[in-house]
N, C-alpha and C positions, 0 to 999 in steps of 0.2 A: 108158526109157532115161536118161533126166536123175537117175533115183533112182540108178541104177546109178552114173552119174558124179559123183554129189556128192561121196564121200569122196576122189576125185581132186581135183577141184577145190578142197578144203578144203585137202590137202596142198599143192597145188602152191601156195596162197595164203599158208600159215604156214612151209613151208620156208624160204624166204628170210631170215625173222626169226629161226629158230632156230638157222640156221647161221651168220650174223652174228657177229663178235666184239663184246662189249659195249663201249661207248664211256665209261662212268662207273659206279661202283660202285652198289649196289643200296642203297635206304634202308631200313635195319632199322624196323620197328615197335617201338616202346618201350611195354613195360605197366605193371602198377604198380612203386612204388618198391621199393627194398630197405630190408629192416626187420631188426632185430635180432628173435631168438627171445623171444618173452615169454608165459610160461604163468601160469594162475591159481595155481600151485604157488609162483611165484618168492618172493610176499611171505614163504611161509612158512619156506622155503629159508635168505633173508635174516635171519629173526627168529634163526635159530640162531647167526648170526654173534657171536663172543665169549663163547659157552657152552661151544665145544669146546674142549677142553685143546691148547694150543698146542703142546706138546712131543709130542705124537702125531701122527706121520705114516703119511697114509693113501695106499693104493695100489688102483690099478684094475687087475683081471686081467682075464681073457677073459670076454665075454659072447657067445656067438655064438648065431647063429641055428639050433637044433635041431628046428624044427617037420618039417623034410624036406617041406616043401610048396613046389612050382616052377610056374611056368607057362612055357609054350612057345608060341612064336610063329613065322612064318616067317622073323624076323629074328634068331633065338636064344633064350636064356631068360633067366629072371630071376627072383628070389625074392620073396615076398609081402611079407615084413618087412624092416625094416633091418638092413643089416649094421654099422653104426655106434654098437650100443646103448653099449658099453663107453665112448665119446667122450662119450655124452650123460650116464652116471654121473660121469663126469670132471667134465664141466660144472656137474652139478649139486652136488657136492662144492665146487667153486671158490666157487659162490655161498653156501654157508655159511661160509666163512671157514676151512674145516679146512685144515690144513697137509698138504700132498700132495707126494709125491715120484711121477717119470715111471717107471711100468715097463712102459707100452704099447708104447714106442719107446725101446730101447736098443740098436740096433745101431750109433749114432755112437758113444757112450760106450764101446762094448765094442771098437770098430774104432781109437779113438783109444788105449786101453789098450793094445792089440796092438802099434801103433805105437810105444810108449812115450814119448807126449805128454801123457799124462794118467795119474793114478793113481787106479786104481779104489778104491784104500781110502778116499779123500776122499768117495765117495759117501755120503749121508745112508740108514741101513737105515729099510725100512718095518715099522711095528708091526703095521698093521691092512690086512687086504686083502679086497677087494669084488670078489666072482665070481659068476660063474652062467651062467644060462641064458634065452633066449627059446624055450619048449619045447614050447607046444601052438597051433595054430590050427585050429579045427574050423566046419565052415561048417554054420550052423545054417540047416534048411530053411525056405524064406519063406513067403509067402501073398500072393495079390493078386485083384482083382475087376475084371469088366469088364461095362458093363451099357450095353445101347443100345436105341435103340426108330428105326425107321425108319430105321437105319445111324447113328445119331447118339448119342453117348453118352461117358460118362467111363471111365477106368481107374487102376486103382491098384496097385502093386507094392513088397513089402518084403523085403529080404534081411539076414540079420545074421550075422558070424561072432565065433567067440570066442578069443581071444587071451590066453594066460598065461604067466608068467616066474615063475622061482624066484632069489633074489639071497642070498647068505650074507656074513656077514662071520668072517675069520678072524685068531686070533691067532699072527701068523707065528712068536711066540717059541716057541709049543708046537705049534703044529697045530692046535689046538682050536676049532671053530666057536662062535664066542660070540654071534651073531646069526644070525634066518633070517627072510625074509620069501616070502611067495607071492600074486601078484595074479593078478586076470583081468577081463575088460572085455568087455564085447560092442561090439561095432562095427556101425553098421547104416548100409544105404544103400536107399533108397526113390524110386522113381519114379511121377509122375502125369501124366496125358495128355489129350487130347481127338481125339475120332476123328468125321469126319463125311464120311459117302458118300452121293451122291444123284445120281439120274440128271435131267439137266435137258435137255429137247429131243433126246432120243437122245444125248447126252452123258455119261458117266459124270464127276463132279465128285467127287473123294477127297482129302481134307485131314487131315491127323495133326500135331496140335502136344503137345510134353511138355517135361516137366523131371525132372532127377533130382539128388538129393543124396545125397552118400556123405561119411561121417565120415574125415578124412584118417589113414590108418592108422597111420602113422609118428609122425604129432604124438600121436596118441592113446598110442602106446608112449612118447614121451618123457615125457610126463606119468606113466604108469605108472612109469617108472624112477624120476622125482623122488620120487614118494611113496614107492617101495621105499627108495630112500636115507635119505630123512626117516624113515624107520619105522627102518632100521638105525641110523641115529644114536641115534636115542631110546631105541632098546631097553636101552641101558645108561646111562640117565639117570632120576634120580629125578621122576616125574610133575610134583611143583611147578617142574621146571626148563625144561620143554616146553610145558605144558598152554596157556599164553598162544599159543606157536607153532601149536599145533594146533588152537587155535580159527579160527585163518585160513583152514583147509582145510573148506568146507562140504560137507555130508553130499552135494550134489547132484554134487559133484566125485569124492568117495572117501571110504571110511572102512575101516579095517580093526578087526575084533572078534574077531577069531580068538583060539584058546588060546596063549599064550606068544608074544606078539606087543608087548607093549607094557612097558615100565617095569621095577617090581621084578622079574620072574623073572630079570632079566638083570643087574639093577642091583648085585645083592650079589655077582655071580659073581667069586670070587679067581681065576679066569684073568684077567677085565679087570684087576684089581686089579693083577696080577702086570706085564701090559703098562705100566699105569700107571707102576707102580714102574720097571720097565728103562728107559723114556722120560724120566723127570723125576727118577728116583733118591729119591723120598719117595714114602711110603705114603699111599695116598688110598681107603680102601675103601669109605668111604660114598659119595665122589662120583666114582667111576673116571673119567669121559669127560666131565668137564664142569670148570668151573672153581668154587672154594668159594663166591665170592660170584657171585648172579643177575646 
């Protein structure tokens, strides 16, 4: 009888506290401090400052999530990867000191032009556009192991996903693509734990402890987008102009070794030269997207 009455007793004890109006605001716990986002690629991007022709205007277009992967729960659904890739590329460009024009949020400008309070012809034209997509997200089968002796032992499990993206740089004067880069990265998660289950004096004693580590997906994508931005900018530079900056990117962080991804193949592009001529009024075929002096 006492067992059956226990829930009713608990409800009677806690109901008054739950129904009463709060008298003071609840104190909120404080976690780690706010920080600016710094990645290992910041120094390489900053190294390009002053090497990019200031007369060229860069714009960032749409970089959507085209992976088609979503997760559902009882509260709704969400996507696995960031929806703000374009903003990340824009931030990366800003770190290089490149001259930029905003083509991601034009609603206010267009509205003011319609109202007649702004002359749309005063807007600076963009010469080069960076756009693309995050277009692959593959779940790689993981593995694990459990070993117990007498109900006591460790366990380990690991899983990985493979995320990929493609970015291009387009000459807006002609519509020709003058730079392209494809990157992918494996992102890992692992779990370790220890289990113990014994019978002591007729009582089952069960204990389980563990820890999980997982690489931050969106942070990893930010670094990938920064590396892709670095590559697009340096594809139209002579190697001697950017080799010092590239040396700041360690192989452990990332590398680009594919065909037509660096330096000379695009450095002599007449199309890039025409972009430079349109922006500055002077031909610079040898060094199309950087200053003449290092």
